[in-house]
Backbone as JSON Lines, residues from 0, in Angstrom:
{"i":0,"aa":"M","n":[112.43,131.82,79.74],"ca":[112.9,133.17,79.55],"c":[114.29,133.37,80.15]}
{"i":1,"aa":"G","n":[115.12,132.35,80.06],"ca":[116.46,132.49,80.57],"c":[117.34,133.25,79.59]}
{"i":2,"aa":"S","n":[118.49,133.67,80.09],"ca":[119.4,134.41,79.24],"c":[120.53,133.53,78.69]}
{"i":3,"aa":"N","n":[120.44,132.22,78.91],"ca":[121.46,131.33,78.4],"c":[121.29,131.1,76.91]}
{"i":4,"aa":"P","n":[122.37,131.27,76.12],"ca":[122.27,131.07,74.69],"c":[122.1,129.57,74.38]}
{"i":5,"aa":"T","n":[121.44,129.27,73.28],"ca":[121.24,127.89,72.82],"c":[122.56,127.39,72.26]}
{"i":6,"aa":"P","n":[122.72,126.06,72.18],"ca":[123.95,125.51,71.59],"c":[124.22,126.03,70.18]}
{"i":7,"aa":"S","n":[123.15,126.18,69.39],"ca":[123.37,126.68,68.02],"c":[123.8,128.14,68.04]}
{"i":8,"aa":"A","n":[123.29,128.93,69.01],"ca":[123.73,130.33,69.12],"c":[125.19,130.39,69.52]}
{"i":9,"aa":"I","n":[125.6,129.51,70.42],"ca":[127.0,129.45,70.83],"c":[127.89,129.1,69.65]}
{"i":10,"aa":"L","n":[127.45,128.13,68.84],"ca":[128.2,127.73,67.64],"c":[128.31,128.9,66.67]}
{"i":11,"aa":"I","n":[127.23,129.59,66.43],"ca":[127.24,130.76,65.54],"c":[128.17,131.83,66.07]}
{"i":12,"aa":"L","n":[128.07,132.13,67.33],"ca":[128.96,133.15,67.94],"c":[130.41,132.73,67.88]}
{"i":13,"aa":"G","n":[130.66,131.44,68.08],"ca":[132.05,130.94,67.96],"c":[132.58,131.1,66.56]}
{"i":14,"aa":"N","n":[131.74,130.8,65.56],"ca":[132.15,130.95,64.17],"c":[132.4,132.42,63.82]}
{"i":15,"aa":"V","n":[131.55,133.28,64.33],"ca":[131.74,134.72,64.08],"c":[133.04,135.18,64.71]}
{"i":16,"aa":"E","n":[133.34,134.7,65.91],"ca":[134.59,135.08,66.58],"c":[135.8,134.59,65.79]}
{"i":17,"aa":"I","n":[135.71,133.39,65.26],"ca":[136.8,132.87,64.42],"c":[136.98,133.73,63.18]}
{"i":18,"aa":"L","n":[135.88,134.09,62.52],"ca":[135.98,134.93,61.34],"c":[136.58,136.29,61.67]}
{"i":19,"aa":"I","n":[136.15,136.87,62.78],"ca":[136.68,138.19,63.16],"c":[138.17,138.06,63.45]}
{"i":20,"aa":"D","n":[138.57,137.03,64.17],"ca":[139.98,136.82,64.46],"c":[140.8,136.68,63.16]}
{"i":21,"aa":"A","n":[140.26,135.91,62.22],"ca":[140.96,135.74,60.94],"c":[141.07,137.03,60.18]}
{"i":22,"aa":"K","n":[140.03,137.85,60.19],"ca":[140.08,139.14,59.51],"c":[141.09,140.06,60.2]}
{"i":23,"aa":"L","n":[141.1,140.05,61.52],"ca":[142.07,140.88,62.26],"c":[143.49,140.47,61.94]}
{"i":24,"aa":"E","n":[143.75,139.17,61.92],"ca":[145.09,138.68,61.58],"c":[145.48,139.14,60.16]}
{"i":25,"aa":"T","n":[144.55,139.05,59.22],"ca":[144.82,139.51,57.87],"c":[145.11,141.0,57.84]}
{"i":26,"aa":"L","n":[144.34,141.77,58.57],"ca":[144.58,143.22,58.6],"c":[145.95,143.54,59.2]}
{"i":27,"aa":"F","n":[146.32,142.87,60.3],"ca":[147.64,143.11,60.9],"c":[148.75,142.7,59.95]}
{"i":28,"aa":"F","n":[148.55,141.56,59.24],"ca":[149.57,141.1,58.28],"c":[149.74,142.12,57.16]}
{"i":29,"aa":"M","n":[148.61,142.63,56.63],"ca":[148.69,143.6,55.55],"c":[149.33,144.9,56.05]}
{"i":30,"aa":"E","n":[148.96,145.34,57.24],"ca":[149.53,146.56,57.8],"c":[151.04,146.4,57.98]}
{"i":31,"aa":"N","n":[151.48,145.28,58.51],"ca":[152.9,145.03,58.69],"c":[153.61,144.98,57.36]}
{"i":32,"aa":"K","n":[152.99,144.35,56.34],"ca":[153.58,144.25,55.04],"c":[153.76,145.63,54.42]}
{"i":33,"aa":"L","n":[152.72,146.47,54.48],"ca":[152.81,147.82,53.94],"c":[153.82,148.65,54.7]}
{"i":34,"aa":"D","n":[153.87,148.51,56.02],"ca":[154.84,149.24,56.83],"c":[156.26,148.82,56.48]}
{"i":35,"aa":"R","n":[156.46,147.5,56.26],"ca":[157.8,147.04,55.9],"c":[158.2,147.59,54.53]}
{"i":36,"aa":"L","n":[157.27,147.6,53.56],"ca":[157.59,148.13,52.25],"c":[157.95,149.63,52.35]}
{"i":37,"aa":"E","n":[157.21,150.35,53.19],"ca":[157.52,151.78,53.34],"c":[158.88,151.99,53.97]}
{"i":38,"aa":"R","n":[159.21,151.19,55.0],"ca":[160.55,151.28,55.63],"c":[161.64,150.95,54.63]}
{"i":39,"aa":"E","n":[161.39,149.89,53.84],"ca":[162.41,149.48,52.86],"c":[162.61,150.59,51.81]}
{"i":40,"aa":"T","n":[161.51,151.22,51.4],"ca":[161.59,152.29,50.42],"c":[162.37,153.48,50.98]}
{"i":41,"aa":"R","n":[162.08,153.83,52.24],"ca":[162.82,154.93,52.87],"c":[164.29,154.58,53.0]}
{"i":42,"aa":"A","n":[164.59,153.33,53.37],"ca":[165.99,152.92,53.51],"c":[166.71,152.98,52.17]}
{"i":43,"aa":"A","n":[166.04,152.53,51.12],"ca":[166.63,152.56,49.78],"c":[166.88,154.0,49.33]}
{"i":44,"aa":"A","n":[165.93,154.88,49.59],"ca":[166.11,156.29,49.25],"c":[167.26,156.89,50.04]}
{"i":45,"aa":"S","n":[167.38,156.52,51.29],"ca":[168.45,157.01,52.13],"c":[169.8,156.53,51.58]}
{"i":46,"aa":"R","n":[169.86,155.25,51.2],"ca":[171.14,154.72,50.65],"c":[171.46,155.44,49.34]}
{"i":47,"aa":"S","n":[170.45,155.72,48.54],"ca":[170.65,156.41,47.27],"c":[171.2,157.8,47.51]}
{"i":48,"aa":"E","n":[170.69,158.52,48.5],"ca":[171.17,159.86,48.83],"c":[172.61,159.81,49.3]}
{"i":49,"aa":"I","n":[172.93,158.81,50.12],"ca":[174.31,158.68,50.61],"c":[175.25,158.42,49.44]}
{"i":50,"aa":"T","n":[174.85,157.54,48.52],"ca":[175.67,157.25,47.35],"c":[175.9,158.49,46.5]}
{"i":51,"aa":"K","n":[174.82,159.31,46.28],"ca":[174.97,160.53,45.52],"c":[175.92,161.49,46.22]}
{"i":52,"aa":"E","n":[175.84,161.62,47.55],"ca":[176.73,162.51,48.27],"c":[178.16,162.03,48.16]}
{"i":53,"aa":"D","n":[178.39,160.73,48.29],"ca":[179.75,160.18,48.18],"c":[180.3,160.43,46.77]}
{"i":54,"aa":"S","n":[179.47,160.24,45.74],"ca":[179.92,160.48,44.36],"c":[180.26,161.93,44.14]}
{"i":55,"aa":"S","n":[179.43,162.79,44.71],"ca":[179.67,164.24,44.58],"c":[180.98,164.63,45.24]}
{"i":56,"aa":"R","n":[181.22,164.11,46.44],"ca":[182.47,164.43,47.15],"c":[183.67,163.88,46.42]}
{"i":57,"aa":"A","n":[183.54,162.68,45.88],"ca":[184.66,162.06,45.17],"c":[185.01,162.85,43.92]}
{"i":58,"aa":"S","n":[184.01,163.34,43.2],"ca":[184.31,164.09,41.99],"c":[184.9,165.47,42.31]}
{"i":59,"aa":"K","n":[184.54,166.04,43.45],"ca":[185.11,167.33,43.84],"c":[186.57,167.17,44.28]}
{"i":60,"aa":"N","n":[186.9,166.0,44.79],"ca":[188.27,165.77,45.26],"c":[189.24,165.49,44.12]}
{"i":61,"aa":"L","n":[188.75,165.23,42.92],"ca":[189.63,164.91,41.8],"c":[190.25,166.13,41.25]}
């Protein structure tokens, strides 16, 4: 009636830990990828706005 896990239980727990770690890494990768896409989209929109403002100013100065 000891509380020590059997070798097979240790192996199963180790495999579960590896699977959990792999899933967490995948989640972090996907989150970073989505965050990067969002930042790039915002940056592109910002550049587009700046270009529109510059074009507007240039046409007013003519």
